[in-house]
C-alpha positions in Angstrom: 0.0 0.0 0.0 1.4 3.4 -1.0 1.1 6.3 1.5 0.7 9.8 0.0 3.5 12.3 1.0 2.3 14.4 3.9 4.9 17.2 4.0 4.0 20.9 3.8 4.9 21.1 0.1 2.8 18.0 -0.7 -0.2 19.5 1.1 0.2 22.8 -0.7 0.4 20.9 -4.0 -2.8 19.0 -3.2 -4.6 22.2 -2.3 -3.4 24.4 -5.1 -3.1 21.8 -7.8 -6.9 21.4 -8.3 -7.4 25.1 -8.7 -4.6 25.3 -11.3 -6.2 22.3 -13.2 -9.5 24.3 -13.4 -7.7 27.0 -15.3 -6.9 24.5 -18.1 -3.2 25.3 -18.4 -2.8 23.6 -21.8 -5.5 25.8 -23.3 -3.8 28.9 -21.9 -0.5 27.8 -23.4 -2.1 27.6 -26.9 -3.6 31.1 -26.4 -0.3 32.6 -25.4 1.5 31.1 -28.4 -0.3 33.6 -30.6 0.1 36.6 -28.3 3.9 37.0 -28.2 4.4 36.8 -32.1 1.6 39.4 -32.5 3.3 41.7 -30.1 6.6 41.3 -32.0 4.9 42.0 -35.3 3.1 45.1 -33.8 6.4 46.4 -32.4 8.5 45.6 -35.5 10.9 43.9 -33.1 11.0 42.8 -29.5 8.7 44.8 -27.2 10.0 45.7 -23.8 10.4 42.8 -21.5 8.2 44.3 -18.9 5.4 44.9 -21.3 5.6 41.3 -22.6 5.5 39.9 -19.0 2.6 42.1 -18.0 0.6 41.2 -21.0 1.2 37.5 -20.8 0.6 37.4 -17.0 -2.7 39.3 -17.4 -3.8 37.3 -20.4 -3.0 34.0 -18.7 -5.0 35.0 -15.6 -7.9 36.2 -17.7 -8.0 33.0 -19.8 -7.7 31.0 -16.5 -10.7 32.9 -15.1 -12.8 32.1 -18.2 -11.8 28.5 -18.0 -12.6 28.2 -14.3 -16.1 29.8 -14.8 -16.6 27.4 -17.8 -15.9 24.4 -15.5 -18.3 25.9 -12.9 -21.1 26.3 -15.4 -20.5 23.0 -17.1 -20.1 20.9 -13.9 -23.4 19.0 -14.6 -22.3 17.8 -18.0 -18.7 17.4 -17.0 -19.7 14.5 -14.7 -21.3 12.7 -17.6 -18.4 13.0 -20.1 -15.5 10.7 -19.8 -13.1 13.4 -21.0 -14.1 15.8 -18.2 -15.3 13.6 -15.3 -12.0 14.0 -13.5 -12.1 17.8 -13.3 -11.7 19.0 -9.8 -15.3 20.2 -9.3 -16.7 16.9 -10.4 -14.4 14.9 -8.2 -15.1 17.2 -5.2 -11.6 18.5 -4.8 -13.0 22.0 -5.3 -16.5 23.0 -4.3 -18.7 24.8 -6.9 -18.8 27.9 -4.6 -15.0 28.0 -4.2 -14.6 27.6 -8.0 -17.0 30.4 -8.7 -15.2 32.8 -6.2 -11.8 31.8 -7.6 -12.9 32.4 -11.2 -14.5 35.8 -10.5 -11.6 36.9 -8.4 -9.1 35.8 -11.1 -11.0 37.7 -13.7 -11.3 40.9 -11.8 -7.6 40.8 -10.9 -6.6 40.1 -14.5 -8.6 43.1 -15.8 -7.2 45.4 -13.1 -3.7 44.2 -13.8 -4.0 44.8 -17.5 -5.6 48.2 -17.1 -2.8 49.4 -14.8 0.3 47.5 -16.1 -0.6 47.5 -19.9 -3.3 49.9 -21.0 -7.1 50.3 -20.9 -7.7 49.0 -24.4 -6.1 45.7 -23.7 -8.2 45.4 -20.5 -11.4 46.1 -22.4 -10.6 43.6 -25.1 -9.8 41.0 -22.4 -13.1 41.7 -20.7 -14.8 41.1 -24.0 -13.0 37.8 -24.4 -14.1 36.6 -21.0 -17.7 37.5 -21.7 -17.7 35.9 -25.1 -16.4 32.6 -23.7 -18.4 32.5 -20.4 -21.6 34.0 -21.5 -21.7 33.7 -25.3 -20.2 30.2 -25.6 -20.7 28.4 -22.3 -24.1 29.9 -21.2 -25.8 30.6 -24.6 -24.4 28.7 -27.5 -22.8 25.5 -26.4 -26.0 23.6 -25.5 -28.2 25.2 -28.2 -26.5 25.2 -31.6 -24.1 23.0 -33.6 -22.3 26.2 -34.6 -21.4 26.8 -31.0 -17.6 26.5 -31.4 -17.7 28.8 -34.5 -19.0 31.8 -32.8 -18.0 31.0 -29.3 -14.6 30.3 -30.5 -14.1 34.1 -31.2 -13.0 34.3 -27.5 -9.9 32.3 -28.5 -9.1 34.8 -31.2 -9.0 37.8 -28.8 -5.4 37.2 -27.6 -4.0 38.6 -30.9 -6.1 41.8 -30.5 -5.0 42.0 -26.9 -1.4 41.5 -27.9 -1.6 44.1 -30.7 -3.3 46.7 -28.5 -0.8 46.1 -25.7 1.9 47.5 -28.0 0.0 50.0 -30.1 -2.9 51.0 -27.8 -5.5 50.0 -30.5 -6.4 47.6 -33.3 -5.4 47.6 -37.0 -6.3 45.6 -40.1 -3.3 43.4 -39.4 -4.7 42.5 -36.1 -8.1 41.8 -37.7 -6.5 39.5 -40.2 -4.7 37.6 -37.4 -8.1 37.4 -35.6 -9.4 35.9 -38.9 -6.7 33.3 -39.1 -7.6 32.0 -35.7 -11.3 32.4 -36.1 -11.3 30.2 -39.2 -8.7 27.8 -37.7 -10.9 27.1 -34.7 -13.6 24.8 -36.3 -11.1 22.5 -38.1 -9.1 22.5 -34.8 -11.9 21.6 -32.5 -14.3 19.5 -34.6 -11.8 16.5 -34.9 -11.7 16.4 -31.1 -15.5 16.5 -31.1 -15.5 13.5 -33.5 -13.4 11.5 -31.1 -15.6 12.3 -28.1 -19.0 12.5 -29.9 -20.5 9.9 -27.6 -19.6 12.0 -24.7 -21.2 15.1 -26.2 -24.3 13.2 -27.3 -24.7 11.7 -23.8 -24.4 15.2 -22.3 -26.8 16.7 -24.8 -24.3 19.1 -26.3 -25.0 19.4 -30.1 -21.5 19.7 -31.4 -21.6 19.5 -35.2 -20.0 16.0 -35.4 -22.8 14.8 -33.1 -25.7 16.0 -35.3 -24.1 15.9 -38.8 -22.4 13.2 -40.9 -18.6 13.1 -40.9 -18.5 14.0 -44.5 -20.5 17.3 -43.9 -18.2 18.2 -41.0 -15.1 17.5 -43.1 -16.3 19.6 -45.9 -17.0 22.5 -43.6 -13.5 22.1 -42.1 -12.1 22.4 -45.6 -14.0 25.6 -46.3 -12.9 27.1 -43.0 -9.3 26.1 -43.7 -9.3 27.8 -47.1 -10.6 31.0 -45.5 -7.8 30.6 -42.9 -5.2 30.3 -45.5 -6.5 33.4 -47.3 -6.3 35.5 -44.1 -2.8 34.3 -43.4 -1.7 35.3 -47.0 -3.4 38.7 -46.9 -0.9 39.6 -44.2 1.8 39.9 -46.9 0.3 42.9 -48.7 -1.4 44.4 -45.6 1.5 44.2 -43.2 4.3 44.0 -45.7 5.5 40.5 -44.6 8.4 39.1 -46.7 8.1 36.5 -49.3 9.7 34.0 -46.9 6.6 34.3 -44.6 4.4 34.0 -47.7 6.0 30.8 -48.8 5.9 29.3 -45.2 2.3 30.4 -44.6 1.2 28.9 -48.0 3.1 25.7 -47.4 1.7 25.3 -43.8 -1.8 26.1 -45.0 -1.7 23.6 -47.9 -0.3 20.9 -45.6 -3.1 21.4 -43.1 -5.7 21.6 -45.9 -4.4 18.2 -47.2 -4.9 16.8 -43.7 -8.6 17.9 -43.8 -9.0 16.5 -47.3 -7.6 13.2 -46.0 -10.2 13.3 -43.3 -13.0 13.8 -45.8 -11.7 10.9 -47.9 -11.7 8.6 -44.9 -15.2 9.8 -44.0 -16.4 9.0 -47.5 -14.9 5.5 -47.3 -15.3 4.2 -43.7 -14.6 0.7 -44.9 -11.0 1.7 -45.6 -10.1 2.2 -42.0 -10.3 4.5 -39.0 -11.2 8.1 -39.3 -8.0 9.3 -37.5 -9.6 12.6 -36.5 -7.1 13.2 -33.8 -4.3 13.3 -36.3 -6.0 16.4 -37.8 -6.4 17.9 -34.3 -2.7 17.5 -33.6 -1.9 18.9 -37.1 -3.9 22.0 -36.3 -1.9 22.7 -33.2 1.4 22.2 -35.2 0.1 24.6 -37.9 -0.8 27.4 -35.5 2.5 27.1 -33.6 4.7 27.1 -36.7 2.7 30.0 -38.3 3.1 32.0 -35.1 6.9 31.3 -35.2 7.0 32.4 -38.9 5.2 35.7 -38.0 7.7 36.4 -35.3 10.8 35.5 -37.2 9.7 37.4 -40.3 10.1 40.7 -38.5 13.8 40.1 -38.1 14.6 39.1 -41.7 17.0 41.5 -43.4 14.8 42.0 -46.5 
């Protein structure tokens, strides 16, 4: 029989760990991946270290707040779904009341931090992101429409606007195009995950598109969104004056991800040929966004 460690550090980990888990750190990481390259692009070089830290800390806290409130509001369906039944509210490690207080406090602190340490524009955009995710997506759209992730996913696009405004104090067409890249990226990123866990969503009564539509329809919509995503990424070349190097990389990455979506459609059309392998497209979407973000940041420093 294994006895759990009982030292002060272990007790602290057991107390704090569940609260950190509620913030969904992996989701926060993906959001921050887009923020720093946007700030570099807006600055035309490296922004001040203090501004970067202030923006990333505030953005991480705000995203964590939205995720905690999402867990609080979805605790009834989280206990039904295998993917989420180990979340701390479901297991009883954190009470619903404690989670609600933690989420609200984290949100208020993040907005105050951004308003003081960055600028009011970034704070207002962050407040909008929290409201879109918590109210727009979680409370209104998620359980009512198969297009929930399309419109609710706009919250995940806000970090680029926040990063841009942190440097410039406002928003530009370049920031809007970056918003568009992530907006159109979100459905082909999330729907493959929904395909894998469609039984969970069906059991919980959440009408994700893969739950209510055929795989072929979902794959075709993913292809359409991917084409729009590629278009937005390439429009950055004339609008922001990106180099041809970025253009080639953006096109290559976009076509690679498009091919992954086309492969999903082909497998959906011929289920007898083997597994759908939806998660391979999900992982490809993360690779795409990460490498595109790197390309955006690196392009600023190219000598031509």
